[in-house]
C-alpha positions in Angstrom: -28.6 -25.0 23.6 -27.5 -27.9 22.5 -24.1 -28.3 23.5 -22.8 -28.4 19.8 -24.4 -25.3 19.5 -23.0 -23.4 22.3 -19.1 -24.9 21.0 -19.8 -23.7 17.5 -20.7 -20.2 18.7 -17.2 -20.6 21.4 -15.3 -21.7 18.7 -16.2 -18.4 16.4 -16.3 -16.1 19.5 -12.5 -17.0 20.1 -11.8 -17.1 16.3 -12.8 -13.3 16.2 -11.1 -12.3 19.0 -7.5 -14.3 17.6 -8.1 -12.2 14.2 -8.8 -8.8 16.5 -5.4 -9.7 18.5 -3.6 -10.4 15.0 -4.6 -7.4 13.4 -3.9 -5.0 16.2 -0.2 -6.7 16.4 1.2 -5.6 13.2 4.6 -4.0 13.1 6.1 -1.6 10.9 7.7 -2.5 7.5 10.8 -1.8 7.8 12.0 1.1 5.6 15.6 1.4 5.5 17.8 1.1 3.3 18.3 3.0 -0.8 15.2 3.5 -2.4 16.0 4.8 -6.5 13.6 6.5 -8.6 12.8 9.4 -11.4 10.6 12.8 -10.7 8.3 13.5 -12.7 7.8 17.3 -11.4 6.0 20.4 -12.5 7.5 23.0 -12.0 6.2 26.9 -11.9 9.6 29.0 -12.5 12.8 27.9 -11.0 11.8 25.9 -8.1 13.9 25.7 -5.5 16.5 22.9 -6.9 15.7 23.8 -10.9 17.4 26.7 -11.7 16.6 27.7 -15.3 13.5 28.5 -15.1 11.4 32.4 -15.6 8.8 34.3 -13.5 5.4 32.1 -14.3 6.7 29.8 -16.3 5.1 26.0 -15.9 8.1 23.2 -16.8 7.9 19.4 -16.6 11.1 17.7 -15.5 12.5 14.3 -14.9 15.3 13.7 -12.2 16.4 10.6 -10.9 16.0 10.7 -6.8 16.8 8.7 -4.3 15.9 8.1 -0.6 18.0 6.8 1.7 16.5 5.8 4.9 18.9 5.2 7.3 17.4 5.4 10.5 13.2 3.9 11.9 12.1 3.2 14.9 8.4 1.7 14.9 6.1 4.3 12.6 8.5 7.3 12.4 12.1 7.0 10.5 14.2 9.7 8.9 17.3 9.9 6.3 18.2 12.1 3.1 16.7 12.7 -0.5 19.5 13.1 -3.3 18.1 15.0 -6.3 20.1 17.2 -8.8 23.1 17.4 -6.5 21.1 18.3 -3.5 20.7 16.7 -0.6 17.9 16.9 1.1 17.2 16.0 5.0 13.8 14.2 5.6 11.5 12.9 8.4 8.6 10.8 7.8 6.3 8.7 9.8 3.6 5.8 8.7 0.0 6.3 9.2 -1.7 3.5 11.2 -2.6 0.9 8.6 1.0 0.5 8.0 0.7 1.1 4.1 0.7 5.0 3.8 2.3 8.0 5.2 3.5 11.4 5.3 7.7 13.0 4.4 8.6 16.3 5.6 12.2 18.9 4.6 12.6 22.1 4.7 11.0 22.3 0.4 7.8 20.4 1.5 5.7 17.8 1.7 5.1 14.1 0.4 2.0 12.0 1.0 3.0 8.2 0.3 2.0 4.4 0.0 3.7 1.3 -0.2 2.9 -0.7 -2.8 4.4 -3.8 -1.8 7.8 -4.8 0.4 10.0 -3.0 -2.5 7.8 -0.2 -3.8 6.4 2.9 -2.7 4.1 6.0 -5.1 4.8 9.7 -3.6 3.7 12.7 -4.1 5.2 15.6 -3.1 4.1 19.4 -3.3 5.1 23.0 -1.7 3.5 26.3 -2.6 6.5 27.5 -1.1 7.8 30.6 -2.7 11.5 31.2 -1.7 11.7 35.1 -0.8 15.3 35.0 -2.4 14.7 34.2 -5.3 11.8 35.8 -6.8 11.3 33.1 -10.2 11.1 30.3 -7.7 7.4 28.8 -7.2 5.4 26.0 -6.9 6.3 22.5 -7.1 3.9 19.3 -7.7 5.7 16.3 -8.2 4.8 11.9 -7.9 6.5 9.3 -8.6 7.8 5.8 -7.7 11.2 4.6 -5.9 12.3 1.2 -5.5 14.2 -0.9 -2.8 17.1 -3.4 -4.6 
């Protein structure tokens, strides 16, 4: 093999190693801050924070929602969700791609995808029925939130 082709092979090999190392060296994006949006809820019955429904009634609701992320360590984070006068503690985690993840609260779970550094798309769902409130039923909601 000629010296020139050995050099090309070596350069190609080093470049691919450098690319692989830089891909693994990515850091989780900083999610700390206040994120605002509007829900896009489909609710059967009352839901846990949506009074006024009756058993089996399907309702479509829009409410202002605020996510405050106040702690983050690597891919894990925590904070508070505020909607319709309720403050709901949350915990979350980013997946290995640093672009998607999950959030959990006592009311249900959400999956999310980061659209850009200041915009996130989320989908929340719960099939949990409140044993105290027989009118409560499942909720599904997909919406976007933005950080300013």
